[in-house]
CHARMM-style PDB file with segment names, atoms N, HN, CA, C and O in Angstrom:
ATOM      1  N   MET     1       0.804  -1.202   0.000  1.00  0.00      PROA
ATOM      2  CA  MET     1       0.000   0.000   0.000  1.00  0.00      PROA
ATOM      3  C   MET     1       0.853   1.275   0.000  1.00  0.00      PROA
ATOM      4  O   MET     1       0.388   2.329  -0.435  1.00  0.00      PROA
ATOM      5  N   SER     2       2.083   1.184   0.480  1.00  0.00      PROA
ATOM      6  HN  SER     2       2.460   0.328   0.833  1.00  0.00      PROA
ATOM      7  CA  SER     2       2.895   2.402   0.538  1.00  0.00      PROA
ATOM      8  C   SER     2       3.179   2.942  -0.858  1.00  0.00      PROA
ATOM      9  O   SER     2       3.241   4.158  -1.042  1.00  0.00      PROA
ATOM     10  N   LYS     3       3.352   2.069  -1.841  1.00  0.00      PROA
ATOM     11  HN  LYS     3       3.302   1.082  -1.692  1.00  0.00      PROA
ATOM     12  CA  LYS     3       3.589   2.512  -3.218  1.00  0.00      PROA
ATOM     13  C   LYS     3       2.346   3.219  -3.750  1.00  0.00      PROA
ATOM     14  O   LYS     3       2.458   4.259  -4.400  1.00  0.00      PROA
ATOM     15  N   ALA     4       1.175   2.672  -3.484  1.00  0.00      PROA
ATOM     16  HN  ALA     4       1.084   1.827  -2.957  1.00  0.00      PROA
ATOM     17  CA  ALA     4      -0.072   3.305  -3.924  1.00  0.00      PROA
ATOM     18  C   ALA     4      -0.243   4.678  -3.269  1.00  0.00      PROA
ATOM     19  O   ALA     4      -0.649   5.633  -3.931  1.00  0.00      PROA
ATOM     20  N   ALA     5       0.058   4.779  -1.993  1.00  0.00      PROA
ATOM     21  HN  ALA     5       0.388   4.003  -1.455  1.00  0.00      PROA
ATOM     22  CA  ALA     5      -0.035   6.064  -1.288  1.00  0.00      PROA
ATOM     23  C   ALA     5       0.945   7.065  -1.877  1.00  0.00      PROA
ATOM     24  O   ALA     5       0.595   8.224  -2.100  1.00  0.00      PROA
ATOM     25  N   SER     6       2.164   6.625  -2.127  1.00  0.00      PROA
ATOM     26  HN  SER     6       2.449   5.683  -1.946  1.00  0.00      PROA
ATOM     27  CA  SER     6       3.178   7.490  -2.719  1.00  0.00      PROA
ATOM     28  C   SER     6       2.727   7.988  -4.092  1.00  0.00      PROA
ATOM     29  O   SER     6       2.870   9.169  -4.408  1.00  0.00      PROA
ATOM     30  N   ASP     7       2.183   7.085  -4.901  1.00  0.00      PROA
ATOM     31  HN  ASP     7       2.066   6.126  -4.645  1.00  0.00      PROA
ATOM     32  CA  ASP     7       1.711   7.456  -6.241  1.00  0.00      PROA
ATOM     33  C   ASP     7       0.585   8.482  -6.171  1.00  0.00      PROA
ATOM     34  O   ASP     7       0.586   9.455  -6.926  1.00  0.00      PROA
ATOM     35  N   LEU     8      -0.385   8.271  -5.263  1.00  0.00      PROA
ATOM     36  HN  LEU     8      -0.386   7.481  -4.650  1.00  0.00      PROA
ATOM     37  CA  LEU     8      -1.505   9.209  -5.137  1.00  0.00      PROA
ATOM     38  C   LEU     8      -1.049  10.574  -4.621  1.00  0.00      PROA
ATOM     39  O   LEU     8      -1.533  11.607  -5.082  1.00  0.00      PROA
ATOM     40  N   LEU     9      -0.131  10.577  -3.677  1.00  0.00      PROA
ATOM     41  HN  LEU     9       0.262   9.738  -3.302  1.00  0.00      PROA
ATOM     42  CA  LEU     9       0.382  11.852  -3.162  1.00  0.00      PROA
ATOM     43  C   LEU     9       1.037  12.656  -4.286  1.00  0.00      PROA
ATOM     44  O   LEU     9       0.871  13.874  -4.363  1.00  0.00      PROA
ATOM     45  N   LEU    10       1.773  11.976  -5.145  1.00  0.00      PROA
ATOM     46  HN  LEU    10       1.908  10.987  -5.082  1.00  0.00      PROA
ATOM     47  CA  LEU    10       2.426  12.663  -6.261  1.00  0.00      PROA
ATOM     48  C   LEU    10       1.397  13.111  -7.299  1.00  0.00      PROA
ATOM     49  O   LEU    10       1.446  14.246  -7.773  1.00  0.00      PROA
ATOM     50  N   GLU    11       0.477  12.230  -7.649  1.00  0.00      PROA
ATOM     51  HN  GLU    11       0.437  11.308  -7.264  1.00  0.00      PROA
ATOM     52  CA  GLU    11      -0.524  12.522  -8.669  1.00  0.00      PROA
ATOM     53  C   GLU    11      -1.474  13.648  -8.253  1.00  0.00      PROA
ATOM     54  O   GLU    11      -1.718  14.576  -9.025  1.00  0.00      PROA
ATOM     55  N   ARG    12      -2.003  13.564  -7.041  1.00  0.00      PROA
ATOM     56  HN  ARG    12      -1.805  12.811  -6.414  1.00  0.00      PROA
ATOM     57  CA  ARG    12      -3.008  14.530  -6.588  1.00  0.00      PROA
ATOM     58  C   ARG    12      -2.432  15.823  -6.037  1.00  0.00      PROA
ATOM     59  O   ARG    12      -3.031  16.890  -6.176  1.00  0.00      PROA
ATOM     60  N   HSD    13      -1.246  15.719  -5.401  1.00  0.00      PROA
ATOM     61  HN  HSD    13      -0.760  14.853  -5.289  1.00  0.00      PROA
ATOM     62  CA  HSD    13      -0.750  16.861  -4.635  1.00  0.00      PROA
ATOM     63  C   HSD    13       0.652  17.322  -5.024  1.00  0.00      PROA
ATOM     64  O   HSD    13       1.146  18.314  -4.487  1.00  0.00      PROA
ATOM     65  N   GLY    14       1.295  16.617  -5.947  1.00  0.00      PROA
ATOM     66  HN  GLY    14       0.893  15.811  -6.382  1.00  0.00      PROA
ATOM     67  CA  GLY    14       2.645  17.003  -6.348  1.00  0.00      PROA
ATOM     68  C   GLY    14       3.672  16.801  -5.254  1.00  0.00      PROA
ATOM     69  O   GLY    14       4.710  17.462  -5.232  1.00  0.00      PROA
ATOM     70  N   ILE    15       3.376  15.876  -4.339  1.00  0.00      PROA
ATOM     71  HN  ILE    15       2.533  15.339  -4.357  1.00  0.00      PROA
ATOM     72  CA  ILE    15       4.280  15.597  -3.212  1.00  0.00      PROA
ATOM     73  C   ILE    15       4.872  14.208  -3.412  1.00  0.00      PROA
ATOM     74  O   ILE    15       4.146  13.222  -3.532  1.00  0.00      PROA
ATOM     75  N   TYR    16       6.220  14.143  -3.446  1.00  0.00      PROA
ATOM     76  HN  TYR    16       6.810  14.945  -3.349  1.00  0.00      PROA
ATOM     77  CA  TYR    16       6.860  12.834  -3.547  1.00  0.00      PROA
ATOM     78  C   TYR    16       7.345  12.410  -2.167  1.00  0.00      PROA
ATOM     79  O   TYR    16       8.105  13.118  -1.507  1.00  0.00      PROA
ATOM     80  N   ILE    17       6.886  11.243  -1.755  1.00  0.00      PROA
ATOM     81  HN  ILE    17       6.269  10.668  -2.292  1.00  0.00      PROA
ATOM     82  CA  ILE    17       7.363  10.619  -0.523  1.00  0.00      PROA
ATOM     83  C   ILE    17       7.782   9.196  -0.895  1.00  0.00      PROA
ATOM     84  O   ILE    17       7.036   8.467  -1.548  1.00  0.00      PROA
ATOM     85  N   GLN    18       8.964   8.823  -0.478  1.00  0.00      PROA
ATOM     86  HN  GLN    18       9.570   9.415   0.052  1.00  0.00      PROA
ATOM     87  CA  GLN    18       9.508   7.524  -0.844  1.00  0.00      PROA
ATOM     88  C   GLN    18       8.796   6.382  -0.130  1.00  0.00      PROA
ATOM     89  O   GLN    18       8.727   6.361   1.099  1.00  0.00      PROA
ATOM     90  N   PRO    19       8.261   5.426  -0.905  1.00  0.00      PROA
ATOM     91  CA  PRO    19       7.684   4.236  -0.278  1.00  0.00      PROA
ATOM     92  C   PRO    19       8.788   3.256   0.098  1.00  0.00      PROA
ATOM     93  O   PRO    19       9.751   3.089  -0.650  1.00  0.00      PROA
ATOM     94  N   ILE    20       8.657   2.622   1.228  1.00  0.00      PROA
ATOM     95  HN  ILE    20       7.874   2.757   1.835  1.00  0.00      PROA
ATOM     96  CA  ILE    20       9.612   1.601   1.666  1.00  0.00      PROA
ATOM     97  C   ILE    20       8.858   0.272   1.669  1.00  0.00      PROA
ATOM     98  O   ILE    20       7.931   0.072   2.454  1.00  0.00      PROA
ATOM     99  N   ASN    21       9.264  -0.616   0.795  1.00  0.00      PROA
ATOM    100  HN  ASN    21      10.017  -0.453   0.158  1.00  0.00      PROA
ATOM    101  CA  ASN    21       8.568  -1.878   0.563  1.00  0.00      PROA
ATOM    102  C   ASN    21       9.483  -3.070   0.789  1.00  0.00      PROA
ATOM    103  O   ASN    21      10.688  -2.922   0.992  1.00  0.00      PROA
ATOM    104  N   TYR    22       8.882  -4.258   0.748  1.00  0.00      PROA
ATOM    105  HN  TYR    22       7.903  -4.378   0.583  1.00  0.00      PROA
ATOM    106  CA  TYR    22       9.622  -5.510   0.761  1.00  0.00      PROA
ATOM    107  C   TYR    22      10.568  -5.518  -0.442  1.00  0.00      PROA
ATOM    108  O   TYR    22      10.120  -5.132  -1.521  1.00  0.00      PROA
ATOM    109  N   PRO    23      11.800  -5.914  -0.349  1.00  0.00      PROA
ATOM    110  CA  PRO    23      12.457  -6.647   0.730  1.00  0.00      PROA
ATOM    111  C   PRO    23      13.193  -5.764   1.738  1.00  0.00      PROA
ATOM    112  O   PRO    23      13.856  -6.278   2.639  1.00  0.00      PROA
ATOM    113  N   THR    24      13.081  -4.422   1.593  1.00  0.00      PROA
ATOM    114  HN  THR    24      12.542  -4.005   0.861  1.00  0.00      PROA
ATOM    115  CA  THR    24      13.742  -3.543   2.555  1.00  0.00      PROA
ATOM    116  C   THR    24      13.142  -3.711   3.939  1.00  0.00      PROA
ATOM    117  O   THR    24      13.853  -3.692   4.944  1.00  0.00      PROA
ATOM    118  N   VAL    25      11.830  -3.875   3.981  1.00  0.00      PROA
ATOM    119  HN  VAL    25      11.253  -3.891   3.165  1.00  0.00      PROA
ATOM    120  CA  VAL    25      11.128  -4.146   5.234  1.00  0.00      PROA
ATOM    121  C   VAL    25      10.293  -5.409   5.043  1.00  0.00      PROA
ATOM    122  O   VAL    25       9.957  -5.749   3.909  1.00  0.00      PROA
ATOM    123  N   PRO    26       9.949  -6.113   6.120  1.00  0.00      PROA
ATOM    124  CA  PRO    26       9.133  -7.326   5.984  1.00  0.00      PROA
ATOM    125  C   PRO    26       7.766  -7.025   5.370  1.00  0.00      PROA
ATOM    126  O   PRO    26       7.212  -5.942   5.559  1.00  0.00      PROA
ATOM    127  N   LYS    27       7.235  -7.999   4.635  1.00  0.00      PROA
ATOM    128  HN  LYS    27       7.685  -8.878   4.482  1.00  0.00      PROA
ATOM    129  CA  LYS    27       5.889  -7.849   4.077  1.00  0.00      PROA
ATOM    130  C   LYS    27       4.910  -7.530   5.207  1.00  0.00      PROA
ATOM    131  O   LYS    27       4.989  -8.093   6.299  1.00  0.00      PROA
ATOM    132  N   GLY    28       3.999  -6.626   4.918  1.00  0.00      PROA
ATOM    133  HN  GLY    28       3.935  -6.169   4.031  1.00  0.00      PROA
ATOM    134  CA  GLY    28       3.016  -6.216   5.914  1.00  0.00      PROA
ATOM    135  C   GLY    28       3.473  -5.059   6.782  1.00  0.00      PROA
ATOM    136  O   GLY    28       2.693  -4.550   7.587  1.00  0.00      PROA
ATOM    137  N   THR    29       4.728  -4.631   6.636  1.00  0.00      PROA
ATOM    138  HN  THR    29       5.362  -5.045   5.982  1.00  0.00      PROA
ATOM    139  CA  THR    29       5.229  -3.500   7.439  1.00  0.00      PROA
ATOM    140  C   THR    29       5.668  -2.330   6.557  1.00  0.00      PROA
ATOM    141  O   THR    29       6.418  -1.462   7.005  1.00  0.00      PROA
ATOM    142  N   GLU    30       5.210  -2.304   5.324  1.00  0.00      PROA
ATOM    143  HN  GLU    30       4.601  -3.009   4.960  1.00  0.00      PROA
ATOM    144  CA  GLU    30       5.584  -1.242   4.410  1.00  0.00      PROA
ATOM    145  C   GLU    30       5.216   0.121   4.997  1.00  0.00      PROA
ATOM    146  O   GLU    30       4.241   0.249   5.737  1.00  0.00      PROA
ATOM    147  N   HSD    31       6.003   1.125   4.658  1.00  0.00      PROA
ATOM    148  HN  HSD    31       6.795   1.022   4.056  1.00  0.00      PROA
ATOM    149  CA  HSD    31       5.730   2.460   5.178  1.00  0.00      PROA
ATOM    150  C   HSD    31       6.274   3.524   4.234  1.00  0.00      PROA
ATOM    151  O   HSD    31       6.886   3.210   3.213  1.00  0.00      PROA
ATOM    152  N   LEU    32       6.049   4.765   4.581  1.00  0.00      PROA
ATOM    153  HN  LEU    32       5.552   5.020   5.410  1.00  0.00      PROA
ATOM    154  CA  LEU    32       6.546   5.898   3.810  1.00  0.00      PROA
ATOM    155  C   LEU    32       7.691   6.547   4.569  1.00  0.00      PROA
ATOM    156  O   LEU    32       7.647   6.672   5.793  1.00  0.00      PROA
ATOM    157  N   ARG    33       8.708   6.955   3.841  1.00  0.00      PROA
ATOM    158  HN  ARG    33       8.744   6.854   2.847  1.00  0.00      PROA
ATOM    159  CA  ARG    33       9.823   7.672   4.469  1.00  0.00      PROA
ATOM    160  C   ARG    33       9.640   9.155   4.196  1.00  0.00      PROA
ATOM    161  O   ARG    33       9.756   9.610   3.058  1.00  0.00      PROA
ATOM    162  N   ILE    34       9.356   9.892   5.242  1.00  0.00      PROA
ATOM    163  HN  ILE    34       9.262   9.522   6.166  1.00  0.00      PROA
ATOM    164  CA  ILE    34       9.165  11.341   5.136  1.00  0.00      PROA
ATOM    165  C   ILE    34      10.401  12.012   5.711  1.00  0.00      PROA
ATOM    166  O   ILE    34      10.752  11.805   6.872  1.00  0.00      PROA
ATOM    167  N   THR    35      11.052  12.814   4.886  1.00  0.00      PROA
ATOM    168  HN  THR    35      10.766  12.981   3.943  1.00  0.00      PROA
ATOM    169  CA  THR    35      12.264  13.494   5.310  1.00  0.00      PROA
ATOM    170  C   THR    35      12.053  14.997   5.219  1.00  0.00      PROA
ATOM    171  O   THR    35      12.065  15.574   4.132  1.00  0.00      PROA
ATOM    172  N   ALA    36      11.866  15.609   6.351  1.00  0.00      PROA
ATOM    173  HN  ALA    36      11.856  15.140   7.234  1.00  0.00      PROA
ATOM    174  CA  ALA    36      11.722  17.067   6.395  1.00  0.00      PROA
ATOM    175  C   ALA    36      13.093  17.711   6.531  1.00  0.00      PROA
ATOM    176  O   ALA    36      13.997  17.163   7.162  1.00  0.00      PROA
ATOM    177  N   THR    37      13.227  18.876   5.931  1.00  0.00      PROA
ATOM    178  HN  THR    37      12.492  19.322   5.418  1.00  0.00      PROA
ATOM    179  CA  THR    37      14.476  19.631   6.022  1.00  0.00      PROA
ATOM    180  C   THR    37      14.159  21.012   6.604  1.00  0.00      PROA
ATOM    181  O   THR    37      12.987  21.350   6.775  1.00  0.00      PROA
ATOM    182  N   PRO    38      15.180  21.810   6.908  1.00  0.00      PROA
ATOM    183  CA  PRO    38      14.918  23.161   7.408  1.00  0.00      PROA
ATOM    184  C   PRO    38      14.138  24.033   6.407  1.00  0.00      PROA
ATOM    185  O   PRO    38      13.536  25.034   6.796  1.00  0.00      PROA
ATOM    186  N   LEU    39      14.151  23.655   5.134  1.00  0.00      PROA
ATOM    187  HN  LEU    39      14.640  22.842   4.818  1.00  0.00      PROA
ATOM    188  CA  LEU    39      13.419  24.413   4.126  1.00  0.00      PROA
ATOM    189  C   LEU    39      11.932  24.075   4.086  1.00  0.00      PROA
ATOM    190  O   LEU    39      11.157  24.763   3.422  1.00  0.00      PROA
ATOM    191  N   HSD    40      11.533  23.033   4.784  1.00  0.00      PROA
ATOM    192  HN  HSD    40      12.163  22.474   5.323  1.00  0.00      PROA
ATOM    193  CA  HSD    40      10.119  22.648   4.861  1.00  0.00      PROA
ATOM    194  C   HSD    40       9.506  23.350   6.067  1.00  0.00      PROA
ATOM    195  O   HSD    40       9.575  22.863   7.196  1.00  0.00      PROA
ATOM    196  N   GLY    41       8.912  24.494   5.802  1.00  0.00      PROA
ATOM    197  HN  GLY    41       8.856  24.889   4.885  1.00  0.00      PROA
ATOM    198  CA  GLY    41       8.315  25.287   6.874  1.00  0.00      PROA
ATOM    199  C   GLY    41       6.936  24.792   7.256  1.00  0.00      PROA
ATOM    200  O   GLY    41       6.452  23.781   6.746  1.00  0.00      PROA
ATOM    201  N   GLU    42       6.321  25.518   8.158  1.00  0.00      PROA
ATOM    202  HN  GLU    42       6.714  26.339   8.572  1.00  0.00      PROA
ATOM    203  CA  GLU    42       5.025  25.132   8.702  1.00  0.00      PROA
ATOM    204  C   GLU    42       3.960  24.996   7.613  1.00  0.00      PROA
ATOM    205  O   GLU    42       3.146  24.074   7.662  1.00  0.00      PROA
ATOM    206  N   ALA    43       3.957  25.900   6.635  1.00  0.00      PROA
ATOM    207  HN  ALA    43       4.619  26.649   6.595  1.00  0.00      PROA
ATOM    208  CA  ALA    43       2.956  25.847   5.564  1.00  0.00      PROA
ATOM    209  C   ALA    43       3.092  24.559   4.751  1.00  0.00      PROA
ATOM    210  O   ALA    43       2.088  23.939   4.404  1.00  0.00      PROA
ATOM    211  N   LEU    44       4.319  24.157   4.448  1.00  0.00      PROA
ATOM    212  HN  LEU    44       5.135  24.662   4.730  1.00  0.00      PROA
ATOM    213  CA  LEU    44       4.520  22.922   3.689  1.00  0.00      PROA
ATOM    214  C   LEU    44       4.139  21.688   4.513  1.00  0.00      PROA
ATOM    215  O   LEU    44       3.601  20.721   3.973  1.00  0.00      PROA
ATOM    216  N   ILE    45       4.414  21.722   5.799  1.00  0.00      PROA
ATOM    217  HN  ILE    45       4.851  22.507   6.237  1.00  0.00      PROA
ATOM    218  CA  ILE    45       4.027  20.604   6.672  1.00  0.00      PROA
ATOM    219  C   ILE    45       2.499  20.510   6.733  1.00  0.00      PROA
ATOM    220  O   ILE    45       1.942  19.412   6.719  1.00  0.00      PROA
ATOM    221  N   ASP    46       1.826  21.659   6.801  1.00  0.00      PROA
ATOM    222  HN  ASP    46       2.278  22.551   6.813  1.00  0.00      PROA
ATOM    223  CA  ASP    46       0.363  21.666   6.785  1.00  0.00      PROA
ATOM    224  C   ASP    46      -0.176  21.092   5.474  1.00  0.00      PROA
ATOM    225  O   ASP    46      -1.155  20.345   5.480  1.00  0.00      PROA
ATOM    226  N   GLN    47       0.459  21.437   4.350  1.00  0.00      PROA
ATOM    227  HN  GLN    47       1.254  22.044   4.345  1.00  0.00      PROA
ATOM    228  CA  GLN    47       0.041  20.893   3.050  1.00  0.00      PROA
ATOM    229  C   GLN    47       0.226  19.378   3.017  1.00  0.00      PROA
ATOM    230  O   GLN    47      -0.626  18.657   2.499  1.00  0.00      PROA
ATOM    231  N   LEU    48       1.325  18.903   3.563  1.00  0.00      PROA
ATOM    232  HN  LEU    48       2.018  19.489   3.984  1.00  0.00      PROA
ATOM    233  CA  LEU    48       1.567  17.461   3.617  1.00  0.00      PROA
ATOM    234  C   LEU    48       0.497  16.771   4.453  1.00  0.00      PROA
ATOM    235  O   LEU    48      -0.038  15.739   4.047  1.00  0.00      PROA
ATOM    236  N   CYS    49       0.188  17.326   5.600  1.00  0.00      PROA
ATOM    237  HN  CYS    49       0.623  18.164   5.930  1.00  0.00      PROA
ATOM    238  CA  CYS    49      -0.843  16.733   6.461  1.00  0.00      PROA
ATOM    239  C   CYS    49      -2.180  16.659   5.740  1.00  0.00      PROA
ATOM    240  O   CYS    49      -2.863  15.637   5.800  1.00  0.00      PROA
ATOM    241  N   ALA    50      -2.556  17.730   5.063  1.00  0.00      PROA
ATOM    242  HN  ALA    50      -2.001  18.561   5.014  1.00  0.00      PROA
ATOM    243  CA  ALA    50      -3.825  17.739   4.328  1.00  0.00      PROA
ATOM    244  C   ALA    50      -3.800  16.709   3.203  1.00  0.00      PROA
ATOM    245  O   ALA    50      -4.808  16.049   2.952  1.00  0.00      PROA
ATOM    246  N   ALA    51      -2.678  16.565   2.533  1.00  0.00      PROA
ATOM    247  HN  ALA    51      -1.859  17.102   2.737  1.00  0.00      PROA
ATOM    248  CA  ALA    51      -2.558  15.580   1.456  1.00  0.00      PROA
ATOM    249  C   ALA    51      -2.673  14.159   1.993  1.00  0.00      PROA
ATOM    250  O   ALA    51      -3.319  13.314   1.375  1.00  0.00      PROA
ATOM    251  N   LEU    52      -2.052  13.891   3.136  1.00  0.00      PROA
ATOM    252  HN  LEU    52      -1.527  14.578   3.638  1.00  0.00      PROA
ATOM    253  CA  LEU    52      -2.143  12.556   3.740  1.00  0.00      PROA
ATOM    254  C   LEU    52      -3.585  12.250   4.152  1.00  0.00      PROA
ATOM    255  O   LEU    52      -4.066  11.133   3.958  1.00  0.00      PROA
ATOM    256  N   VAL    53      -4.266  13.241   4.717  1.00  0.00      PROA
ATOM    257  HN  VAL    53      -3.875  14.148   4.874  1.00  0.00      PROA
ATOM    258  CA  VAL    53      -5.663  13.060   5.127  1.00  0.00      PROA
ATOM    259  C   VAL    53      -6.548  12.805   3.903  1.00  0.00      PROA
ATOM    260  O   VAL    53      -7.542  12.086   4.002  1.00  0.00      PROA
ATOM    261  N   ASP    54      -6.202  13.380   2.766  1.00  0.00      PROA
ATOM    262  HN  ASP    54      -5.394  13.964   2.686  1.00  0.00      PROA
ATOM    263  CA  ASP    54      -6.946  13.142   1.527  1.00  0.00      PROA
ATOM    264  C   ASP    54      -6.707  11.727   0.991  1.00  0.00      PROA
ATOM    265  O   ASP    54      -7.649  11.056   0.569  1.00  0.00      PROA
ATOM    266  N   VAL    55      -5.472  11.281   1.007  1.00  0.00      PROA
ATOM    267  HN  VAL    55      -4.707  11.826   1.351  1.00  0.00      PROA
ATOM    268  CA  VAL    55      -5.095  10.006   0.385  1.00  0.00      PROA
ATOM    269  C   VAL    55      -5.483   8.803   1.244  1.00  0.00      PROA
ATOM    270  O   VAL    55      -5.901   7.776   0.711  1.00  0.00      PROA
ATOM    271  N   TRP    56      -5.352   8.917   2.548  1.00  0.00      PROA
ATOM    272  HN  TRP    56      -5.012   9.752   2.981  1.00  0.00      PROA
ATOM    273  CA  TRP    56      -5.582   7.755   3.437  1.00  0.00      PROA
ATOM    274  C   TRP    56      -6.933   7.076   3.220  1.00  0.00      PROA
ATOM    275  O   TRP    56      -6.964   5.862   3.016  1.00  0.00      PROA
ATOM    276  N   PRO    57      -8.056   7.809   3.256  1.00  0.00      PROA
ATOM    277  CA  PRO    57      -9.342   7.130   3.074  1.00  0.00      PROA
ATOM    278  C   PRO    57      -9.539   6.579   1.660  1.00  0.00      PROA
ATOM    279  O   PRO    57     -10.264   5.601   1.474  1.00  0.00      PROA
ATOM    280  N   THR    58      -8.909   7.189   0.679  1.00  0.00      PROA
ATOM    281  HN  THR    58      -8.320   7.983   0.831  1.00  0.00      PROA
ATOM    282  CA  THR    58      -9.008   6.680  -0.691  1.00  0.00      PROA
ATOM    283  C   THR    58      -8.495   5.248  -0.770  1.00  0.00      PROA
ATOM    284  O   THR    58      -9.026   4.429  -1.519  1.00  0.00      PROA
ATOM    285  N   LEU    59      -7.466   4.957   0.003  1.00  0.00      PROA
ATOM    286  HN  LEU    59      -7.034   5.622   0.612  1.00  0.00      PROA
ATOM    287  CA  LEU    59      -6.856   3.619   0.009  1.00  0.00      PROA
ATOM    288  C   LEU    59      -7.375   2.761   1.155  1.00  0.00      PROA
ATOM    289  O   LEU    59      -6.888   1.653   1.376  1.00  0.00      PROA
ATOM    290  N   ALA    60      -8.359   3.271   1.881  1.00  0.00      PROA
ATOM    291  HN  ALA    60      -8.755   4.172   1.702  1.00  0.00      PROA
ATOM    292  CA  ALA    60      -8.932   2.563   3.036  1.00  0.00      PROA
ATOM    293  C   ALA    60      -7.850   2.186   4.055  1.00  0.00      PROA
ATOM    294  O   ALA    60      -7.876   1.106   4.644  1.00  0.00      PROA
ATOM    295  N   LEU    61      -6.907   3.099   4.243  1.00  0.00      PROA
ATOM    296  HN  LEU    61      -6.886   3.977   3.765  1.00  0.00      PROA
ATOM    297  CA  LEU    61      -5.855   2.875   5.240  1.00  0.00      PROA
ATOM    298  C   LEU    61      -6.376   3.305   6.607  1.00  0.00      PROA
ATOM    299  O   LEU    61      -7.116   4.284   6.708  1.00  0.00      PROA
ATOM    300  N   PRO    62      -6.000   2.587   7.650  1.00  0.00      PROA
ATOM    301  CA  PRO    62      -6.503   2.932   8.987  1.00  0.00      PROA
ATOM    302  C   PRO    62      -5.830   4.190   9.524  1.00  0.00      PROA
ATOM    303  O   PRO    62      -4.635   4.411   9.331  1.00  0.00      PROA
ATOM    304  N   LEU    63      -6.619   4.995  10.194  1.00  0.00      PROA
ATOM    305  HN  LEU    63      -7.590   4.815  10.351  1.00  0.00      PROA
ATOM    306  CA  LEU    63      -6.086   6.147  10.929  1.00  0.00      PROA
ATOM    307  C   LEU    63      -6.118   5.787  12.398  1.00  0.00      PROA
ATOM    308  O   LEU    63      -7.146   5.351  12.916  1.00  0.00      PROA
ATOM    309  N   ARG    64      -5.012   5.965  13.060  1.00  0.00      PROA
ATOM    310  HN  ARG    64      -4.176   6.319  12.640  1.00  0.00      PROA
ATOM    311  CA  ARG    64      -4.983   5.658  14.491  1.00  0.00      PROA
ATOM    312  C   ARG    64      -3.921   6.516  15.156  1.00  0.00      PROA
ATOM    313  O   ARG    64      -2.949   6.936  14.528  1.00  0.00      PROA
ATOM    314  N   ALA    65      -4.128   6.761  16.422  1.00  0.00      PROA
ATOM    315  HN  ALA    65      -4.917   6.419  16.932  1.00  0.00      PROA
ATOM    316  CA  ALA    65      -3.135   7.493  17.207  1.00  0.00      PROA
ATOM    317  C   ALA    65      -1.971   6.567  17.482  1.00  0.00      PROA
ATOM    318  O   ALA    65      -2.153   5.362  17.653  1.00  0.00      PROA
ATOM    319  N   ARG    66      -0.800   7.117  17.525  1.00  0.00      PROA
ATOM    320  HN  ARG    66      -0.652   8.096  17.386  1.00  0.00      PROA
ATOM    321  CA  ARG    66       0.385   6.322  17.814  1.00  0.00      PROA
ATOM    322  C   ARG    66       1.055   6.885  19.041  1.00  0.00      PROA
ATOM    323  O   ARG    66       1.300   8.088  19.136  1.00  0.00      PROA
ATOM    324  N   ALA    67       1.347   6.015  19.972  1.00  0.00      PROA
ATOM    325  HN  ALA    67       1.148   5.038  19.895  1.00  0.00      PROA
ATOM    326  CA  ALA    67       2.021   6.434  21.204  1.00  0.00      PROA
ATOM    327  C   ALA    67       3.518   6.511  20.934  1.00  0.00      PROA
ATOM    328  O   ALA    67       4.089   5.642  20.275  1.00  0.00      PROA
ATOM    329  N   PHE    68       4.136   7.550  21.447  1.00  0.00      PROA
ATOM    330  HN  PHE    68       3.672   8.255  21.983  1.00  0.00      PROA
ATOM    331  CA  PHE    68       5.577   7.716  21.298  1.00  0.00      PROA
ATOM    332  C   PHE    68       6.232   7.465  22.649  1.00  0.00      PROA
ATOM    333  O   PHE    68       5.673   7.791  23.696  1.00  0.00      PROA
ATOM    334  N   ALA    69       7.402   6.892  22.609  1.00  0.00      PROA
ATOM    335  HN  ALA    69       7.856   6.628  21.758  1.00  0.00      PROA
ATOM    336  CA  ALA    69       8.147   6.623  23.837  1.00  0.00      PROA
ATOM    337  C   ALA    69       8.558   7.944  24.470  1.00  0.00      PROA
ATOM    338  O   ALA    69       8.939   8.886  23.774  1.00  0.00      PROA
ATOM    339  N   SER    70       8.480   8.004  25.765  1.00  0.00      PROA
ATOM    340  HN  SER    70       8.170   7.240  26.331  1.00  0.00      PROA
ATOM    341  CA  SER    70       8.924   9.204  26.471  1.00  0.00      PROA
ATOM    342  C   SER    70      10.431   9.128  26.683  1.00  0.00      PROA
ATOM    343  O   SER    70      11.033   8.059  26.581  1.00  0.00      PROA
ATOM    344  N   ASN    71      11.014  10.250  26.972  1.00  0.00      PROA
ATOM    345  HN  ASN    71      10.525  11.118  27.055  1.00  0.00      PROA
ATOM    346  CA  ASN    71      12.468  10.313  27.199  1.00  0.00      PROA
ATOM    347  C   ASN    71      12.806  10.160  28.661  1.00  0.00      PROA
ATOM    348  O   ASN    71      13.832  10.673  29.108  1.00  0.00      PROA
ATOM    349  N   GLN    72      11.988   9.480  29.412  1.00  0.00      PROA
ATOM    350  HN  GLN    72      11.154   9.063  29.049  1.00  0.00      PROA
ATOM    351  CA  GLN    72      12.242   9.346  30.853  1.00  0.00      PROA
ATOM    352  C   GLN    72      13.236   8.275  31.135  1.00  0.00      PROA
ATOM    353  OT1 GLN    72      13.565   8.029  32.295  1.00  0.00      PROA
TER     354      GLN     72
END
């Protein structure tokens, strides 16, 4: 699914995000590699978020909160 998401992001929004697929990662764990730089300001991050929200339901991908490890 990461390749399909990457393709839709580019087609609909002009945003290229690298898909990471098997054999780089195990089947079923495919993901997107998002690399922000200092040149990606708040407006561009907002555009990316809106593009992801547009593409996710098109591919019936689940939306869920993700817990992050604390630095304790």
